[in-house]
N, C-alpha and C positions, 0 to 999 in steps of 0.2 A: 718852370713851364712858362712859355711866352704868354704875356698878358693878353694879346689879341686872341689868341687861341682860347684862352680861358673864357674871354668875354663872349666868344662865339658859342661855346658849349653852354655858358650860363644863359644866353638868349634862348637857346633851344629848350632849356628846362623851363624858362619863365613862360614860354609859348604853349608848351605841350604838357606840362606836369604841375599845375598850380598847387596842388595838395602837397606833392613832394618838395616843391620849391620853397613853400612857407616853412617846412621842417628843416631843410637844408639851411636856410638863412640863420638858424639858431645853432649850428655846429661852429666850432672854432675854425678860423681861416685855414689852418693847415689841413683840415678835413673837408671844409666847404668847397674850396677850389677843386680838389680831386673828385668831389662828388659830382660837381657840375660836369667835369670831363667824362666821368663814368656814365652818367645819365645821358649825355649826348651821344656817347658811343653806342649805348644800348638802344637808343631811339633810332639811330641811323640805321642800325641792323634790323631793328623791328619794322621800320617803315618799308623795307624791301618786300616783306611779306604781307604787310597790312596796307594794301592799296585796293581800292574797290575796283578799278579798272587798270590794274598792274599789267606788267608784261608776263608773257608765258613762263611756265615753271623753269625751263631751261635758262632763260635770262635771269631769273631770280636766283637761281643757283649760282650762276656766273658772278653776279653782283655780290652775293655772300661770301664767295671764294675770295674775291678782291679785298673785301673787308677783313676777312680772316687773315690773309696774307699781310696786309697792312698792320693789323693789331698785333701779329707776331713779329712784327719788324722785319719781314722778308722782302717788302718792297717799299718804295718812297711813298710817303702820304700823297705827294703830288700826282701820283698815278691814279689816285681815287677821285670820286666826285665830292669828297668831304675832307679836303686837305687839312683844314684847321683843326677839326675834330680828331682826325686820325694821328696827326702830328702830336696833339696834346696827350692822346692816349698811349701812343708809343713811349712818350717821355714818362708817363704815370706808370705804365707797366714795368719799366726798368727801374724807376725810383722805388718802387714798393714791391718789387720782386713778385708780380702777379704771374703765376705759372702758365705755362703754354697749356697745360691740360685744362684749367679753368676757362680760358679763352675759347679753346676747342669745344669744350662742353656747351658753353653759351651758344656759339655759332651753330653747332649741331642741333641745338633745340630750334633755332630759327629755321634750319633746314627742315626739321620735322613738321613745322607749320605749313610748309609748301604742300607736303604729301599727305598729311594725316590731319583730318578735321573731326574726328570722333575718338572717344576714349571709353573703352568697354567698362573698366573698373577704375576705382579711385587710385589704386596702385599704378595703373597705365598713366593716369594723369600725373600722378606724383613723379613718374620717371620723366615725363616732359618737364615738369617744374624744376627737376634737378639741374637742368640747364638753363631754363629761362628765368627762374627766380632765385634758386639756391646759389647758382654760380655768381649771381649779382651779390647776394648776401655775403658770400665768402669774399669777394673782392672788397666790399666795404669793411669787412672785418680785417683783412690785410692792411688796408690803408689806416684804419684806427689803431691797429697794433696793440690790442689790450695785453696787459701782463699775464692774464690767465686765458690765453688764446683757445687752448683746447677745451676749457670749460665753456667758453663763449660760443664756440662754433655750432654746437647742436641747437642752441637756443637761437642763433642767428638763422639757421636753416628753418627752424619751425616759423619764425617771424617773416621770413622771405616768403614762405608758402602762404601763410595767412594773408599777406599783403596781396598776393597774385590771386588767391581764391576770392577775396573781397572784390577785386576787380572783375573776376569771371562772373560772380553772382550779380554784380551791378549791371554787367554789359551783356546779359543773355540776348536782349533784343538786337542789339548792334551787331554781336558776333554772329548771329544766324542769318540776319538780313543783309549785311554789308559783306561778310567774308564766307558765309556758308559754313561756320563752325559752331560746334556745340561743345562747350567745355564741362557741361553737367555730366557726371559719369552715367553711362547708358545703363548700368545696373541699378542705379538710384531711380532713373526714369522709368525702367521696366517694372520695378518694385512697386511703383505707385500708379502704374498704368498710363503714364503720360508719353505721348508720342511727339515726334518732331513736328508734325503737321500742327499740333496744338500749339507748339512754341511759335512756329512761323505765322500761325493765325491769330496769335496774342489771346488765346483762351486761358483766362486765369480762373481756375477752379480749385476745389478743395484737394484734389490730388496734386496739382502743381504747388499749392501752398505747402503741402507736406514734403515734397521734393525740396523746396526752398529751406523749410524748417530744418530738415536733416542736414543739408550742406551748410547752413549757417552755424548750426551746432557744432559741426566738425571744424569749421573755421574758428570758431570762438574757442575751442579747445587749443588750437594752434596758437592763438594769441596768448592764451594763458602760458603756454610753454615758452613762447618767444619772449614775452615781457619779463619772465622769471629770470632771464639771462642778461637784462640790461645792467644789472648791478656789476657785471664783469667788465664792461666797457670803461675807458677812461672817464673820469668824472665829468670833463668838460663836453663829452659826447652823449652823456645819458639823456639830458633833456631833449635834445633834437631827435633822438630815436624814439623816445617815449611820446613826443608830439606826433610823430609820423604814425605811430600805432594807434593813437587816439583818433586821428583824423581818418585814417583808412578804416578803422573799425566803426566809425560813426555812420559809414554807409549801411551797416546793419540796421542801425535805428531807422534810417530812412526807408530801407526795404520793408521793415516791419510795420512802420507808420502807414505805408501804402498798401497794407494787406498782402505783401509779397508780390505785388504786380511790378515786375520789371519787364513786362512784355509789351506794354503800351507806350511806356515812356522809360528813358534811362535816369535813374535818380542821380542827382548831382548835389554836392554841397555848395551853398551860397557862400560868398565872400564874408558875409556877416556871421554865418555859423562857423567858419573856419577861424575868424578872429576871436569869437566868443570862446571857442574851445582852447585857443592859445592862451588867452587871458586866464581862464579857469585852471587850466592845467599848470600854468605858471604859478598861480596862488597857491594851489595845494602843494606843488613841488617845494615852493619856498617854505611851506609850513612843515613838511615831514621830510623831505629829501629822499623819500622811498619810492622808487619807480612803480613798483607793484601797487602799493597803497594808493597812490595818486592815479594809476590807470583804472583801478577798480571804483574809484570815487568818481572819476570824470567820464569814462568811456561807456560805450554801448554794450560792453562785454562784462557779465556778472563774474564776481568771485564765487565759484561754486563751492558750497558748504556741505557738511554731512547730509546725505539724504536727497541732495538735489540732483536733478538729472541734467545732462548737457543742453537740454532745451530750455532750461529755467532761465528768466532774464529778469533784470531789475533795471528801472529807468533812472534811479538815483535823483529822482526829482528834476530831470532836465526838462527844460522847455523844448517843445518841438517845433522846428521851422522847417517848412518844405524847401529843399534845396538841391 
């Protein structure tokens, strides 16, 4: 891969994905550079549909189709608005044998964001995440090329879903106000009597808190399933993925500390908190070398024991900083 193209991709990640960038820096170079490229590619496609004053849907579709054709190697990257990123991704896809199906599933999910802004059930949302998050997880797994890939993939799927759900739960306010989207399943909102008007008006009451508790519990379970598969990854990749899980899951602590209020302000991890979690995760990792044990000691997700329900949580004695 051309170093200038990698640097362009790295800069995009530094600017738009601080949490993921910190974890990426802990990956070995052979994985770190492709991760910069993949993140930049995902971001380029995502920004087509995530513009508050973006072009009309027909233009967005056309832009995504150009990105699709470039990613598949059917057109020259110079024909796109993101030559460096697309050239780097074409090279990566060829080197790591990224399937056309995986690329198409991802772009299809971006297309879905143009036309669909509500999801009736969690299974409907999961179908969307199959492209937007799971395809990403599968690309990362292909690049890492673990010796037990078939065993690793289901866990990679769960962890990718958990990461995206954490983002959805953090960004409820931004999604409805800036993009007119609601990623909380309609069935969950209906079950607790929460309306879209309530979300838009930032009314945080016990019903909304119950919605958040239910969706956080679902996401916690996916973290458990995902982290259980880190042991299948190459040893020099495990800590970077573990740290990403710890950092993304820490948004759950922020949400709970705020009384589940994600409607008046979007919770965000401070730089101080991210670095503190990095140090603490590294210390426990060096002590035991066990990704699951480290995750449950450091993260905002509890290790569920006999008799516990999915909503049980433990703080593990962590200090809480608003961030």
